Structure formats: C-alpha cells, structure tokens
C-alpha positions in Angstrom: -18.3 5.7 -32.9 -21.9 4.1 -31.9 -24.3 6.4 -30.7 -24.8 5.3 -27.4 -21.3 5.7 -26.0 -20.9 7.3 -23.1 -16.9 7.8 -22.3 -14.9 5.2 -21.9 -15.2 3.4 -18.3 -18.9 2.4 -20.8 -17.1 1.4 -23.8 -14.7 -0.8 -21.7 -18.1 -2.7 -19.9 -19.5 -3.0 -23.5 -15.9 -4.6 -24.5 -14.3 -5.9 -22.7 -13.9 -9.0 -19.8 -13.8 -6.2 -17.2 -16.0 -5.5 -14.9 -16.5 -2.2 -13.2 -17.5 -1.2 -9.9 -17.8 1.4 -8.4 -15.7 2.9 -5.1 -18.6 4.4 -3.1 -22.2 4.0 -2.1 -23.5 7.2 -2.9 -26.4 7.0 -4.1 -25.8 10.0 -7.3 -22.5 8.2 -7.6 -23.8 4.7 -7.8 -26.9 6.0 -10.2 -24.5 7.5 -12.5 -21.8 4.2 -12.3 -25.1 2.0 -12.9 -25.9 3.5 -16.3 -22.4 3.4 -17.7 -21.5 -0.5 -16.7 -21.1 0.0 -13.2 -22.2 -3.8 -12.1 -21.3 -3.8 -8.0 -20.2 -1.4 -5.5 -17.7 -1.7 -2.7 -16.9 0.6 0.0 -15.0 1.0 3.4 -16.1 2.0 6.5 -14.8 5.8 5.8 -16.8 6.5 2.7 -19.8 4.9 3.9 -19.8 7.9 7.2 -19.1 10.7 5.5 -22.5 9.2 2.5 -24.2 8.9 5.5 -23.7 12.0 6.8 -24.5 14.1 3.5 -27.2 11.8 2.5 -29.2 10.5 5.2 -32.1 11.6 3.4 -32.1 9.6 0.2 
C-alpha cells in the first residue's frame, strides 16, 4: 500500500475513471472530500438550508 493512501474513495479516484462527487456543501465535508479525491459537489435545497443554518459564520 502506498504511503499517501487515504482510504477507498481516494484509491478509487486515483486508480479508476470514476469521478468522486461530494453530496454536501458543508465546508468541513468539502475540505475532507477534496483532500480525498473529490472533483466537485452536488446538493439539494434541503442540504443547503441545513448547512447554511449551521455554517453561515464560515
């Protein structure tokens, strides 16, 4: 196993043609996802509303 292995999603994004998209706009979740190979994010109004309620200060 490589020294930079961060988990199965990171491995998948590095070794296959699969794109990893995060289903949240939460700052903390996006930061983690991007560090592990995510290429984008998609959300829905309910998720966005919940994130804004808890992370508006960010």
